[in-house]
C-alpha atoms as a printed R data frame, in Angstrom:
    type eleno elety resid chain resno       x       y       z
1   ATOM     1    CA   MET     A     1  19.351 -11.889  -4.321
2   ATOM     2    CA   SER     A     2  21.098  -8.813  -5.719
3   ATOM     3    CA   LEU     A     3  19.262  -6.086  -7.623
4   ATOM     4    CA   ILE     A     4  20.876  -7.240 -10.875
5   ATOM     5    CA   ASP     A     5  19.781 -10.833 -10.236
6   ATOM     6    CA   HIS     A     6  16.208  -9.658  -9.530
7   ATOM     7    CA   ILE     A     7  16.158  -7.782 -12.829
8   ATOM     8    CA   ALA     A     8  17.469 -10.835 -14.690
9   ATOM     9    CA   THR     A     9  14.424 -12.873 -13.499
10  ATOM    10    CA   ILE     A    10  11.885 -10.388 -14.903
11  ATOM    11    CA   PRO     A    11  10.450 -11.782 -18.177
12  ATOM    12    CA   LEU     A    12  10.656  -8.332 -19.750
13  ATOM    13    CA   PHE     A    13  14.441  -8.462 -19.438
14  ATOM    14    CA   GLU     A    14  15.104 -12.169 -19.993
15  ATOM    15    CA   GLY     A    15  17.757 -12.899 -22.594
16  ATOM    16    CA   LEU     A    16  19.564  -9.593 -22.104
17  ATOM    17    CA   SER     A    17  23.272  -9.486 -21.373
18  ATOM    18    CA   ARG     A    18  24.833  -8.934 -17.967
19  ATOM    19    CA   SER     A    19  25.906  -5.436 -18.987
20  ATOM    20    CA   GLN     A    20  22.321  -4.604 -19.997
21  ATOM    21    CA   HIS     A    21  21.035  -5.872 -16.639
22  ATOM    22    CA   GLU     A    22  23.646  -3.703 -14.923
23  ATOM    23    CA   ALA     A    23  22.503  -0.667 -16.918
24  ATOM    24    CA   LEU     A    24  18.892  -1.319 -15.873
25  ATOM    25    CA   ALA     A    25  19.942  -1.763 -12.249
26  ATOM    26    CA   SER     A    26  21.638   1.627 -12.369
27  ATOM    27    CA   ILE     A    27  18.302   3.390 -13.037
28  ATOM    28    CA   ALA     A    28  15.936   1.190 -10.989
29  ATOM    29    CA   LEU     A    29  14.521   2.544  -7.743
30  ATOM    30    CA   LYS     A    30  13.252   0.262  -4.968
31  ATOM    31    CA   ARG     A    31   9.823   1.122  -3.589
32  ATOM    32    CA   SER     A    32   7.631  -0.542  -0.964
33  ATOM    33    CA   TYR     A    33   3.871  -0.283  -0.522
34  ATOM    34    CA   LYS     A    34   1.595  -1.459   2.268
35  ATOM    35    CA   LYS     A    35  -1.494  -3.566   1.602
36  ATOM    36    CA   GLY     A    36  -4.258  -1.323   0.244
37  ATOM    37    CA   GLN     A    37  -1.927   1.549  -0.651
38  ATOM    38    CA   VAL     A    38  -2.560   3.179  -4.033
39  ATOM    39    CA   ILE     A    39   0.506   3.090  -6.281
40  ATOM    40    CA   PHE     A    40  -0.984   5.368  -8.924
41  ATOM    41    CA   SER     A    41  -4.430   6.527 -10.009
42  ATOM    42    CA   GLU     A    42  -6.025   6.610 -13.436
43  ATOM    43    CA   GLY     A    43  -4.970   9.786 -15.214
44  ATOM    44    CA   ASP     A    44  -1.815  10.362 -13.151
45  ATOM    45    CA   GLU     A    45   1.198  11.360 -15.215
46  ATOM    46    CA   GLY     A    46   2.920   8.239 -16.571
47  ATOM    47    CA   THR     A    47   6.352   8.920 -15.154
48  ATOM    48    CA   GLY     A    48   7.602   5.321 -15.306
49  ATOM    49    CA   PHE     A    49   6.737   1.657 -14.955
50  ATOM    50    CA   TYR     A    50   7.052  -0.963 -12.216
51  ATOM    51    CA   ALA     A    51   8.255  -4.544 -11.807
52  ATOM    52    CA   ILE     A    52   7.050  -6.655  -8.886
53  ATOM    53    CA   ILE     A    53   9.729  -8.260  -6.700
54  ATOM    54    CA   SER     A    54   7.306  -9.584  -4.083
55  ATOM    55    CA   GLY     A    55   3.647  -9.203  -3.196
56  ATOM    56    CA   ARG     A    56   0.642  -8.724  -5.451
57  ATOM    57    CA   VAL     A    57  -0.789  -5.696  -7.272
58  ATOM    58    CA   LYS     A    58  -4.382  -5.112  -8.375
59  ATOM    59    CA   ILE     A    59  -5.029  -3.137 -11.570
60  ATOM    60    CA   PHE     A    60  -8.583  -1.809 -11.780
61  ATOM    61    CA   LYS     A    61 -10.942   0.800 -13.214
62  ATOM    62    CA   LEU     A    62 -13.655   2.792 -11.450
63  ATOM    63    CA   SER     A    63 -16.940   3.817 -13.035
64  ATOM    64    CA   PRO     A    64 -18.346   7.323 -12.402
65  ATOM    65    CA   GLU     A    65 -20.655   5.659  -9.844
66  ATOM    66    CA   GLY     A    66 -17.663   4.156  -8.033
67  ATOM    67    CA   LYS     A    67 -18.152   0.582  -9.236
68  ATOM    68    CA   GLU     A    68 -14.840  -1.255  -9.429
69  ATOM    69    CA   GLN     A    69 -13.815  -3.545 -12.287
70  ATOM    70    CA   THR     A    70 -10.669  -5.568 -11.656
71  ATOM    71    CA   LEU     A    71  -8.583  -5.887 -14.820
72  ATOM    72    CA   HIS     A    72  -5.501  -7.780 -13.637
73  ATOM    73    CA   MET     A    73  -4.052  -9.350 -10.520
74  ATOM    74    CA   MET     A    74  -0.276  -9.275 -10.899
75  ATOM    75    CA   GLY     A    75   2.486 -11.093  -9.013
76  ATOM    76    CA   PRO     A    76   6.285 -11.361  -8.782
77  ATOM    77    CA   GLY     A    77   8.153 -10.892 -12.063
78  ATOM    78    CA   GLU     A    78   5.293  -9.080 -13.791
79  ATOM    79    CA   ILE     A    79   5.397  -5.450 -14.905
80  ATOM    80    CA   PHE     A    80   2.687  -2.792 -14.920
81  ATOM    81    CA   GLY     A    81   2.304   0.860 -15.848
82  ATOM    82    CA   GLU     A    82   4.413   0.303 -18.966
83  ATOM    83    CA   VAL     A    83   2.034   1.765 -21.582
84  ATOM    84    CA   PRO     A    84   2.847   5.446 -20.792
85  ATOM    85    CA   VAL     A    85   6.537   4.710 -21.334
86  ATOM    86    CA   PHE     A    86   5.824   4.726 -25.066
87  ATOM    87    CA   SER     A    87   2.607   6.743 -25.274
88  ATOM    88    CA   GLY     A    88   3.706   9.614 -23.038
89  ATOM    89    CA   GLN     A    89   0.172   9.764 -21.630
90  ATOM    90    CA   GLY     A    90  -1.278   9.203 -18.168
91  ATOM    91    CA   TYR     A    91  -1.818   5.841 -16.491
92  ATOM    92    CA   PRO     A    92  -4.961   4.213 -17.970
93  ATOM    93    CA   ALA     A    93  -6.115   2.565 -14.709
94  ATOM    94    CA   TYR     A    94  -5.547   2.399 -10.959
95  ATOM    95    CA   ALA     A    95  -2.847   0.283  -9.329
96  ATOM    96    CA   GLU     A    96  -3.124  -0.762  -5.681
97  ATOM    97    CA   ALA     A    97  -1.035  -3.032  -3.468
98  ATOM    98    CA   HIS     A    98  -3.239  -6.085  -2.942
99  ATOM    99    CA   LEU     A    99  -0.610  -7.419  -0.544
100 ATOM   100    CA   GLN     A   100   2.438  -5.701   0.882
101 ATOM   101    CA   CYS     A   101   4.688  -5.141  -2.119
102 ATOM   102    CA   SER     A   102   8.330  -4.657  -2.957
103 ATOM   103    CA   LEU     A   103   8.655  -3.060  -6.396
104 ATOM   104    CA   LEU     A   104  11.272  -1.767  -8.795
105 ATOM   105    CA   TYR     A   105  10.430   1.551 -10.419
106 ATOM   106    CA   PHE     A   106  11.961   2.493 -13.780
107 ATOM   107    CA   PRO     A   107  11.622   6.238 -14.512
108 ATOM   108    CA   ARG     A   108  10.417   6.907 -18.046
109 ATOM   109    CA   ASN     A   109  12.976   9.516 -19.080
110 ATOM   110    CA   VAL     A   110  16.083   7.543 -18.143
111 ATOM   111    CA   PHE     A   111  14.605   4.283 -19.496
112 ATOM   112    CA   ILE     A   112  13.901   5.942 -22.870
113 ATOM   113    CA   GLU     A   113  17.489   7.164 -22.880
114 ATOM   114    CA   LEU     A   114  18.704   3.579 -22.361
115 ATOM   115    CA   ILE     A   115  16.576   2.440 -25.309
116 ATOM   116    CA   ARG     A   116  18.079   5.137 -27.521
117 ATOM   117    CA   LYS     A   117  21.533   3.823 -26.668
118 ATOM   118    CA   ASP     A   118  20.527   0.144 -26.913
119 ATOM   119    CA   PRO     A   119  17.394  -0.471 -29.090
120 ATOM   120    CA   SER     A   120  17.374  -4.219 -28.299
121 ATOM   121    CA   LEU     A   121  15.812  -3.334 -24.938
122 ATOM   122    CA   SER     A   122  12.680  -2.151 -26.734
123 ATOM   123    CA   LEU     A   123  12.236  -5.463 -28.585
124 ATOM   124    CA   ASN     A   124  11.626  -7.339 -25.331
125 ATOM   125    CA   MET     A   125   9.193  -4.685 -24.145
126 ATOM   126    CA   LEU     A   126   7.252  -4.800 -27.412
127 ATOM   127    CA   ALA     A   127   6.931  -8.586 -27.057
128 ATOM   128    CA   VAL     A   128   5.543  -8.196 -23.526
129 ATOM   129    CA   LEU     A   129   3.143  -5.473 -24.669
130 ATOM   130    CA   SER     A   130   1.897  -7.698 -27.489
131 ATOM   131    CA   TRP     A   131   1.270 -10.534 -25.026
132 ATOM   132    CA   ARG     A   132  -0.524  -8.116 -22.675
133 ATOM   133    CA   LEU     A   133  -2.729  -6.909 -25.529
134 ATOM   134    CA   ARG     A   134  -3.719 -10.481 -26.408
135 ATOM   135    CA   LYS     A   135  -4.515 -11.170 -22.761
136 ATOM   136    CA   PHE     A   136  -6.614  -8.007 -22.480
137 ATOM   137    CA   THR     A   137  -8.438  -8.830 -25.721
138 ATOM   138    CA   ALA     A   138  -9.280 -12.257 -24.292
139 ATOM   139    CA   LEU     A   139 -10.606 -10.586 -21.126
140 ATOM   140    CA   ILE     A   140 -12.889  -8.301 -23.162
141 ATOM   141    CA   GLU     A   141 -14.103 -11.308 -25.162
142 ATOM   142    CA   ASP     A   142 -14.841 -13.240 -21.970
143 ATOM   143    CA   LEU     A   143 -16.749 -10.344 -20.396
144 ATOM   144    CA   SER     A   144 -18.777  -9.595 -23.510
145 ATOM   145    CA   LEU     A   145 -19.366 -12.984 -25.109
146 ATOM   146    CA   LYS     A   146 -19.177 -15.667 -22.421
147 ATOM   147    CA   GLU     A   147 -21.626 -16.294 -19.651
148 ATOM   148    CA   VAL     A   148 -20.301 -16.213 -16.089
149 ATOM   149    CA   PRO     A   149 -19.839 -20.027 -15.802
150 ATOM   150    CA   GLY     A   150 -17.655 -19.931 -18.923
151 ATOM   151    CA   ARG     A   151 -15.568 -17.074 -17.507
152 ATOM   152    CA   LEU     A   152 -15.134 -18.934 -14.226
153 ATOM   153    CA   ALA     A   153 -14.221 -22.195 -15.934
154 ATOM   154    CA   ALA     A   154 -11.616 -20.406 -18.060
155 ATOM   155    CA   TYR     A   155 -10.126 -18.771 -14.966
156 ATOM   156    CA   LEU     A   156  -9.926 -22.086 -13.100
157 ATOM   157    CA   LEU     A   157  -8.095 -23.625 -16.058
158 ATOM   158    CA   HIS     A   158  -5.745 -20.619 -16.105
159 ATOM   159    CA   LEU     A   159  -4.939 -21.124 -12.421
160 ATOM   160    CA   SER     A   160  -4.319 -24.838 -12.913
161 ATOM   161    CA   ARG     A   161  -1.818 -24.102 -15.685
162 ATOM   162    CA   LYS     A   162  -0.204 -21.318 -13.678
163 ATOM   163    CA   SER     A   163   0.249 -23.558 -10.619
164 ATOM   164    CA   GLY     A   164   1.866 -26.319 -12.681
165 ATOM   165    CA   SER     A   165  -0.772 -28.757 -11.416
166 ATOM   166    CA   ASP     A   166  -3.304 -30.489 -13.611
167 ATOM   167    CA   ASP     A   167  -6.077 -30.516 -11.074
168 ATOM   168    CA   GLU     A   168  -5.399 -28.880  -7.684
169 ATOM   169    CA   PHE     A   169  -4.481 -25.298  -6.769
170 ATOM   170    CA   ASP     A   170  -5.336 -22.344  -4.513
171 ATOM   171    CA   LEU     A   171  -7.445 -19.360  -5.528
172 ATOM   172    CA   ASP     A   172  -4.961 -16.488  -5.602
173 ATOM   173    CA   ILE     A   173  -7.551 -13.828  -4.690
174 ATOM   174    CA   SER     A   174 -10.659 -13.666  -2.521
175 ATOM   175    CA   LYS     A   175 -13.988 -14.768  -3.972
176 ATOM   176    CA   GLY     A   176 -15.221 -11.171  -3.832
177 ATOM   177    CA   GLN     A   177 -12.253 -10.017  -5.896
178 ATOM   178    CA   LEU     A   178 -12.683 -12.949  -8.263
179 ATOM   179    CA   ALA     A   179 -16.311 -11.924  -8.799
180 ATOM   180    CA   SER     A   180 -15.142  -8.421  -9.735
181 ATOM   181    CA   LEU     A   181 -12.518  -9.823 -12.093
182 ATOM   182    CA   LEU     A   182 -15.165 -11.959 -13.825
183 ATOM   183    CA   GLY     A   183 -17.649  -9.107 -14.064
184 ATOM   184    CA   THR     A   184 -20.239 -10.536 -11.680
185 ATOM   185    CA   ILE     A   185 -21.268 -10.331  -8.014
186 ATOM   186    CA   PRO     A   186 -20.136 -12.591  -5.132
187 ATOM   187    CA   GLU     A   187 -23.573 -14.176  -4.711
188 ATOM   188    CA   THR     A   188 -23.676 -15.278  -8.363
189 ATOM   189    CA   LEU     A   189 -20.125 -16.600  -8.155
190 ATOM   190    CA   SER     A   190 -20.963 -18.631  -5.044
191 ATOM   191    CA   ARG     A   191 -24.028 -20.152  -6.738
192 ATOM   192    CA   ILE     A   192 -21.977 -21.203  -9.768
193 ATOM   193    CA   LEU     A   193 -19.205 -22.699  -7.624
194 ATOM   194    CA   GLY     A   194 -21.915 -24.596  -5.720
195 ATOM   195    CA   LYS     A   195 -23.404 -25.964  -8.943
196 ATOM   196    CA   MET     A   196 -19.987 -27.054 -10.172
197 ATOM   197    CA   SER     A   197 -19.370 -28.853  -6.882
198 ATOM   198    CA   ARG     A   198 -22.768 -30.593  -6.854
199 ATOM   199    CA   GLN     A   199 -22.267 -31.763 -10.450
200 ATOM   200    CA   GLY     A   200 -18.888 -33.240  -9.568
201 ATOM   201    CA   LEU     A   201 -16.901 -30.850 -11.761
202 ATOM   202    CA   ILE     A   202 -14.836 -29.418  -8.919
203 ATOM   203    CA   SER     A   203 -14.403 -29.767  -5.181
204 ATOM   204    CA   SER     A   204 -13.310 -26.989  -2.853
205 ATOM   205    CA   GLU     A   205 -12.185 -26.502   0.703
206 ATOM   206    CA   GLY     A   206 -11.561 -22.891   1.631
207 ATOM   207    CA   SER     A   207  -9.409 -21.398  -1.113
208 ATOM   208    CA   ARG     A   208  -8.252 -24.837  -2.302
209 ATOM   209    CA   ILE     A   209  -9.844 -25.965  -5.581
210 ATOM   210    CA   ARG     A   210  -9.644 -29.364  -7.234
211 ATOM   211    CA   ILE     A   211 -10.826 -29.901 -10.815
212 ATOM   212    CA   ARG     A   212 -12.506 -33.311 -10.896
213 ATOM   213    CA   ASN     A   213 -13.847 -33.274 -14.456
214 ATOM   214    CA   ARG     A   214 -11.419 -31.326 -16.633
215 ATOM   215    CA   ALA     A   215 -13.054 -32.290 -19.929
216 ATOM   216    CA   THR     A   216 -16.393 -30.742 -18.935
217 ATOM   217    CA   ILE     A   217 -14.750 -27.660 -17.422
218 ATOM   218    CA   GLU     A   218 -12.912 -27.147 -20.720
219 ATOM   219    CA   LYS     A   219 -16.163 -27.476 -22.672
220 ATOM   220    CA   ILE     A   220 -17.852 -24.881 -20.433
221 ATOM   221    CA   ALA     A   221 -14.852 -22.549 -20.799
222 ATOM   222    CA   ASN     A   222 -14.945 -22.879 -24.593
223 ATOM   223    CA   GLY     A   223 -18.698 -22.404 -24.845
224 ATOM   224    CA   GLY     A   224 -19.270 -25.969 -25.997
225 ATOM   225    CA   ARG     A   225 -21.463 -26.799 -23.018
226 ATOM   226    CA   LYS     A   226 -23.564 -24.923 -20.475
227 ATOM   227    CA   LEU     A   227 -23.586 -25.529 -16.759
228 ATOM   228    CA   GLU     A   228 -26.678 -27.556 -15.869
229 ATOM   229    CA   ASN     A   229 -29.283 -26.035 -13.575
230 ATOM   230    CA   MET     A   230 -29.685 -27.881 -10.310
């Protein structure tokens, strides 16, 4: 796939014309990162944003004590590091290659110049930023208002929708990373998965998960029912 074709598949740039994709391709820089390599750190100058061609990127925060809180796990077609493009401030979190990654990097200065020449580019970016804000707001709500079973149930439903399957899919991250994403510890996550399995709500084999009682999982995710103690 050519660079222009890659850019055309990125949701941020969907619906743009061929000439606009060509203009974006003219400023994009290809970058590769090995698994575990830091792409940028919180507070680094926001010199540009990234689009994922292949691999997976983890966005996370670190507390002063070194405790990690995973904010997002991002895959092909998704963008990250875009906030400083408009704010002119530093990156608000860390980005690390969760798997070996191939990325496109769009330098801030030349991207802003493209927007000045063609303001329609900014409309797509604002739409993506609005969606990201809603997603982040939902994450904060889950972490602050829902109990861990509700957070887990909501994530399992998210994965089922993302996979295009109604009931069977693979966990896209390790259980330790999932625990961090849900704001809990691996031991608690394992206990809850065990309860869900024993109550016939899900079944699992390795990273493969099957939702066996979607109605109850949805009720737990929405706070309409609690997971029974067993």
